[in-house]
N, C-alpha and C positions, 0 to 999 in steps of 0.2 A: 472455598471455590472462587469467591469473588476476587481474592487477591491474584489468583492465576489469570482470571479473565482480564483484570485491570492491567496486569503486567504484559500480557499478550497484546492487548489493545494498544498500549503505549509503544510496544515494539513494532507492530504492523503500521501504526500511524507514522512512526519515525521513518520506517523503510519507504512508505508511500511518499512522504515529503522528500526523501532523499532522491527518489526516482524523478519526481516532478522537477526538483531543482536541477538535477543533472540534465534533463531534456531541455529545460528552459535556458540553461547557461551554455550548452554546447551547440554551436552553430554549424558544425560539420558532421552531423549525424546522417547516416544513410537511411534510406526508406526502411530497410530491414531492421536497423537498430531502433528506429522510432516505433515500428510495429511491435518488436520484441518488448520494448519498455512499456508500451501501451498494454500489451497482454499481461505483463507482470503487474502493472498497476491495477488492471481490472480484477485480477485474482486477489490482490491485497485488499482492494475496496470491498469485494464480496466477503472476504474473511472478516473485515472490520464490521460490516453490517451485520453479519451473523453473530459475532460476539456481542455487539450492542443489543441485539434482540435477546440473546441468552442472558445478558446481564439484567435486563428488565424483568425477565421471568425468574 
């Protein structure tokens, strides 16, 4: 079970960093695009936190 959690954590962390890098590098994002990326990032961060808690238990 730990292997699946670790693999999933790595994936979500990678996707999270990908979104942050995209937003930081792109200077022509619309407000809607920023909001959408922020929502996706919030979902990923919630999943990461949940998996970290599951990993501890």
